[in-house]
C-alpha positions as CSV (number, residue, x, y, z in Angstrom):
1,M,21.0,6.5,2.1
2,S,18.6,8.3,-0.1
3,R,16.6,6.1,-2.5
4,V,13.9,6.6,-5.1
5,A,10.5,5.6,-3.8
6,L,7.1,5.1,-5.5
7,V,3.9,4.9,-3.4
8,T,0.7,3.9,-5.4
9,G,-2.5,5.5,-4.1
10,G,-0.6,8.2,-2.3
11,S,-3.1,11.0,-2.3
12,R,-4.6,10.4,1.2
13,G,-4.8,8.1,4.2
14,I,-2.2,5.5,4.6
15,G,-0.6,6.2,1.2
16,A,-0.1,9.9,1.9
17,A,1.2,9.2,5.4
18,T,3.6,6.6,3.9
19,A,4.8,9.0,1.3
20,L,5.6,11.6,4.0
21,A,7.3,9.1,6.2
22,L,9.6,7.9,3.4
23,A,10.4,11.5,2.5
24,Q,11.3,12.2,6.2
25,A,13.6,9.2,6.0
26,G,15.5,11.0,3.2
27,H,14.0,9.4,0.1
28,R,12.7,11.1,-3.0
29,V,9.1,10.1,-3.2
30,A,6.8,9.8,-6.2
31,L,3.1,9.0,-5.6
32,T,0.3,8.0,-7.9
33,W,-3.3,9.1,-7.7
34,S,-6.4,8.3,-9.7
35,S,-9.3,10.6,-8.5
36,D,-8.1,12.8,-5.7
37,E,-5.9,15.4,-7.3
38,S,-6.2,17.9,-4.5
39,G,-5.1,15.2,-2.0
40,A,-2.1,14.4,-4.1
41,E,-1.2,18.1,-4.3
42,R,-1.6,18.4,-0.6
43,T,0.7,15.4,0.0
44,V,3.4,16.9,-2.3
45,K,3.2,20.2,-0.4
46,D,3.5,18.4,3.0
47,I,6.6,16.6,1.7
48,E,8.2,19.7,0.3
49,A,7.3,21.6,3.5
50,A,9.3,19.0,5.4
51,G,12.3,19.6,3.1
52,G,11.7,16.6,0.8
53,Q,11.3,16.0,-2.9
54,A,8.0,14.8,-4.2
55,L,6.3,14.1,-7.5
56,A,2.6,13.3,-8.1
57,I,1.5,11.3,-11.1
58,R,-2.0,10.5,-12.2
59,A,-2.3,6.8,-13.0
60,D,-5.0,4.1,-12.9
61,A,-3.4,1.3,-10.9
62,A,-5.2,-1.3,-13.0
63,D,-4.1,0.2,-16.4
64,S,-0.8,-1.4,-17.4
65,A,0.0,1.4,-19.8
66,A,-0.6,4.1,-17.1
67,V,1.5,2.1,-14.7
68,D,4.4,1.9,-17.2
69,S,4.1,5.6,-17.9
70,A,4.3,6.5,-14.2
71,F,7.4,4.4,-13.7
72,S,9.0,6.0,-16.8
73,E,8.3,9.5,-15.6
74,V,10.0,8.7,-12.2
75,E,12.9,7.1,-14.0
76,Q,13.4,10.1,-16.3
77,K,13.3,12.5,-13.3
78,W,15.2,10.6,-10.6
79,G,16.3,7.2,-11.9
80,P,15.0,3.6,-11.2
81,V,12.4,3.0,-8.5
82,E,14.2,1.3,-5.6
83,I,11.4,1.3,-3.1
84,L,7.8,0.3,-4.1
85,V,4.9,0.6,-1.8
86,V,1.7,-0.9,-3.3
87,N,-1.2,0.9,-1.5
88,A,-3.7,1.8,-4.3
89,G,-7.1,0.1,-3.6
90,I,-10.8,0.5,-3.8
91,T,-13.9,-1.0,-2.1
92,R,-17.2,-2.0,-3.5
93,D,-18.8,-3.5,-0.4
94,G,-22.0,-5.6,-0.4
95,L,-23.3,-8.9,0.8
96,L,-22.3,-11.9,-1.2
97,M,-25.8,-12.6,-2.6
98,R,-26.2,-9.0,-3.7
99,M,-22.7,-8.4,-5.0
100,S,-22.5,-7.9,-8.8
101,E,-19.9,-9.5,-10.9
102,Q,-18.7,-6.0,-11.8
103,D,-18.1,-5.1,-8.2
104,W,-16.1,-8.3,-7.7
105,H,-14.1,-7.6,-10.9
106,D,-13.4,-4.0,-10.1
107,V,-12.0,-4.6,-6.7
108,L,-9.9,-7.6,-7.7
109,T,-8.6,-5.7,-10.8
110,T,-7.5,-2.6,-8.9
111,N,-6.4,-4.1,-5.6
112,L,-4.7,-7.3,-6.9
113,D,-4.0,-7.0,-10.6
114,G,-2.8,-3.5,-9.9
115,A,-0.3,-4.8,-7.4
116,F,1.0,-7.3,-9.9
117,L,1.4,-4.7,-12.6
118,A,3.4,-2.4,-10.3
119,V,5.6,-5.1,-8.8
120,K,6.3,-6.5,-12.3
121,R,7.3,-3.1,-13.7
122,A,9.6,-2.3,-10.7
123,T,11.4,-5.7,-10.7
124,P,13.8,-5.5,-13.7
125,K,15.6,-2.4,-12.5
126,M,15.7,-3.7,-8.9
127,L,17.2,-6.9,-10.2
128,R,19.8,-5.0,-12.2
129,N,20.8,-2.9,-9.2
130,R,20.7,-5.9,-6.8
131,W,18.7,-3.9,-4.2
132,G,15.0,-3.3,-3.7
133,R,12.2,-3.0,-1.1
134,I,8.7,-3.9,-1.9
135,V,5.9,-3.5,0.6
136,T,2.2,-4.3,-0.2
137,I,-0.6,-2.9,1.9
138,S,-3.0,-5.8,2.6
139,S,-5.6,-5.7,5.3
140,V,-6.5,-7.5,8.5
141,V,-9.6,-8.8,6.6
142,A,-7.2,-11.0,4.6
143,A,-6.7,-13.0,7.8
144,M,-10.1,-12.7,9.4
145,G,-12.6,-12.3,6.6
146,S,-15.3,-9.6,6.7
147,G,-19.0,-9.9,6.0
148,G,-19.9,-7.7,3.1
149,Q,-16.4,-7.6,1.8
150,V,-15.8,-10.9,0.0
151,N,-14.2,-9.1,-2.9
152,Y,-12.0,-6.9,-0.8
153,A,-10.9,-9.7,1.5
154,A,-10.1,-12.0,-1.4
155,A,-8.0,-9.3,-3.1
156,K,-6.1,-8.5,0.1
157,A,-5.5,-12.2,0.8
158,G,-4.2,-12.6,-2.7
159,L,-1.7,-9.8,-2.0
160,I,-0.2,-12.0,0.7
161,G,0.4,-14.8,-1.7
162,L,1.8,-12.5,-4.3
163,T,4.1,-10.8,-1.8
164,R,5.5,-14.0,-0.4
165,S,6.0,-15.5,-3.8
166,V,7.9,-12.4,-4.9
167,A,9.9,-12.6,-1.7
168,R,11.1,-16.1,-2.5
169,E,11.8,-15.3,-6.2
170,L,13.8,-12.1,-5.7
171,A,15.6,-12.7,-2.4
172,S,18.8,-13.8,-4.0
173,R,19.2,-10.3,-5.6
174,N,18.9,-8.5,-2.2
175,I,15.3,-7.6,-2.9
176,T,12.8,-8.0,0.0
177,A,9.0,-8.1,-0.2
178,N,6.7,-7.8,2.8
179,A,3.0,-7.2,3.5
180,V,1.5,-4.9,6.1
181,L,-2.0,-5.7,7.3
182,P,-3.7,-2.6,8.8
183,G,-6.7,-3.0,11.0
184,P,-9.3,-0.3,11.5
185,I,-7.5,3.0,10.6
186,S,-8.9,6.5,10.6
187,T,-9.1,7.3,6.9
188,A,-11.7,8.5,4.4
189,M,-12.7,4.9,3.9
190,T,-13.6,4.3,7.6
191,D,-15.1,7.7,7.9
192,Q,-18.0,6.4,5.9
193,L,-18.9,3.8,8.6
194,D,-22.0,4.4,10.6
195,D,-21.7,4.9,14.4
196,E,-22.9,1.4,15.2
197,R,-20.3,-0.3,12.9
198,R,-17.6,2.0,14.2
199,S,-18.5,1.1,17.8
200,Q,-18.4,-2.6,17.0
201,L,-14.9,-2.3,15.5
202,T,-13.6,-0.2,18.3
203,S,-14.8,-2.7,20.9
204,A,-13.2,-5.6,19.0
205,V,-9.8,-4.0,19.0
206,P,-7.9,-4.8,22.3
207,L,-6.4,-1.3,22.3
208,G,-9.9,0.1,22.1
209,R,-9.4,2.6,19.3
210,F,-8.8,3.1,15.6
211,G,-5.3,3.4,14.4
212,E,-3.8,6.4,12.7
213,P,-2.3,6.4,9.2
214,N,1.1,7.5,10.5
215,E,1.2,4.4,12.7
216,V,1.0,2.2,9.6
217,A,3.4,4.4,7.7
218,A,6.0,4.0,10.4
219,V,6.0,0.2,10.0
220,V,6.2,0.6,6.2
221,A,9.1,3.0,6.4
222,F,11.0,0.6,8.6
223,L,10.5,-2.2,6.1
224,C,11.8,0.0,3.4
225,S,15.0,0.9,5.3
226,E,18.5,-0.5,5.2
227,P,18.2,-2.0,8.7
228,A,15.2,-4.1,7.6
229,G,17.3,-6.0,5.1
230,Y,16.8,-9.4,6.8
231,V,13.0,-9.0,7.0
232,N,11.5,-10.8,4.0
233,G,8.2,-12.5,3.3
234,A,6.8,-11.1,6.5
235,V,3.1,-10.4,7.1
236,I,2.9,-7.7,9.7
237,P,-0.4,-6.7,11.3
238,V,-0.9,-3.1,12.4
239,D,-4.3,-3.5,14.0
240,G,-4.2,-2.9,17.7
241,G,-4.2,-6.6,18.4
242,L,-7.5,-7.3,16.5
243,S,-6.1,-10.4,14.7
244,M,-3.7,-11.7,17.3
245,G,-3.4,-15.5,17.1
246,L,-4.4,-15.8,13.5
């Protein structure tokens, strides 16, 4: 069945791959972007080239008015958002003792507050329709921690608590909420790593490689599907075995 999907932070990496995967599953897909307009346009073209329908909307994930406006635009064009993938996020890495309060605030605001805003905005229509799929993109660092990323790890761990609480609150209305925890994935974010750090991460992964965005997107697309209706409150790592046992 074709649904209306919204992917936040869908201009590149995991978000873009997820938007394409959902379109290939037959859904109409809106995606938000904040700074990468060319990436958003490229994602739309990829979806349309695959025979799907796409809509790119500029929106700051941490701005409640912008989030509301993005949802309203999707609703006016296609109807209520039935599938929500919360992917928008930023990093401001630095060691704890050197991290500024602003870097802490910026990451928590975008990555965690932004998720709250999107989920809260999507919920009323999902409740009314008694159907919904919510997937948050957390991170393996939520389970393992990461030196130099106390802000990012805290935000991504918070996403798990948010997701599982939403899963319990909304389950009676046939709305599921699940979290996906990517490990090292080949994206613009990891492209910034130096060779030494990349080598360390690769050797720590049992599969011995970085993952690809489409490998994460495939898991997200399943969680958004009709057959995944009995998967709720799950925290699913897509990390090549990096966090196994945690």
